[in-house]
Structures are given as structure tokens and as C-alpha cells.
C-alpha positions in Angstrom: 271.6 58.9 277.3 275.0 58.0 275.2 275.7 55.6 277.5 271.7 53.5 276.9 272.3 54.0 272.8 276.0 52.7 273.3 275.2 49.9 275.0 272.5 49.2 273.0 274.4 49.3 269.7 276.8 47.2 271.1 273.8 44.4 271.7 272.1 44.7 268.3 275.6 44.3 266.8 276.4 41.1 268.9 272.6 39.7 268.5 273.4 40.8 264.4 276.9 38.8 264.2 274.8 35.8 266.5 272.3 35.9 263.8 274.7 35.7 261.1 276.3 32.9 262.9 273.1 30.9 263.0 272.4 31.7 259.3 275.6 29.6 258.0 275.2 27.2 260.6 271.5 26.3 259.5 272.9 26.4 255.9 275.3 23.7 256.7 272.6 21.7 258.4 271.1 21.7 255.7 273.6 19.6 253.6 273.9 16.9 256.2 269.8 16.2 255.9 270.7 16.0 251.9 273.4 13.6 253.0 270.9 11.6 255.3 267.8 11.6 253.2 270.4 9.9 250.3 272.0 7.6 252.4 268.2 6.4 253.8 266.7 6.4 250.3 266.5 3.1 248.7 269.4 3.0 245.7 266.6 1.3 243.1 265.1 3.0 241.1 261.9 0.7 240.7 259.4 1.6 244.0 257.0 -1.1 245.2 254.0 -0.4 243.1 252.2 -0.6 246.7 253.7 2.4 248.0 253.3 4.8 245.4 249.5 6.3 244.5 248.1 6.2 241.2 245.8 8.9 240.0 242.6 7.3 241.2 243.5 7.3 245.0 244.4 10.8 244.6 241.7 11.8 243.2 239.5 10.0 246.1 241.7 11.5 248.1 240.9 15.3 247.1 237.5 14.2 246.7 236.9 13.3 250.1 239.2 16.2 251.2 236.7 18.9 249.3 233.5 17.1 251.1 234.5 16.8 254.7 235.5 20.7 254.1 232.6 21.6 252.5 230.7 19.9 255.6 232.8 21.9 258.0 232.1 25.4 256.4 228.5 24.5 256.4 228.1 23.5 260.0 230.3 26.1 260.6 228.2 29.0 258.5 224.9 27.3 259.9 
């Protein structure tokens, strides 16, 4: 029984160390993503007006989403 406990303990320690290594590798990759984002995004602060949504468009989209959700809920409940 001690052999099984020792084996499981060794496996858990190895698994824990690999999880820590994976954590730091993922943390390092987030910095790479930030560098790529800075490289890809436009340098100009004046974005084209056609690409951004104004407040009226956002309100219309929100109303449409609410109507669709309400109609789906009424269909499911009936």
C-alpha cells in the first residue's frame, strides 16, 4: 500500500510542477499577444467613422436583441 501512495505522490508532484510551468508559459504568451496587437492595430488615433458604432446603432441593436430573446422565451414557455 505504501508503494501505491508513493507512486501517486510522485505523479502528483510531477503534475504540479508541469502545471506551474504551463502557467508561466501562458503568462509569457499574453505578452506576445499584446505585442502583436500593438503591431496590428492602426497607429492613427482618428479611426474611420464608418467602422465605429454610434449610440443610436447600439440602442437599435440592443432593442433587437431584447425582442429576439423575448420571442424565444415566449416560444419556449408556450
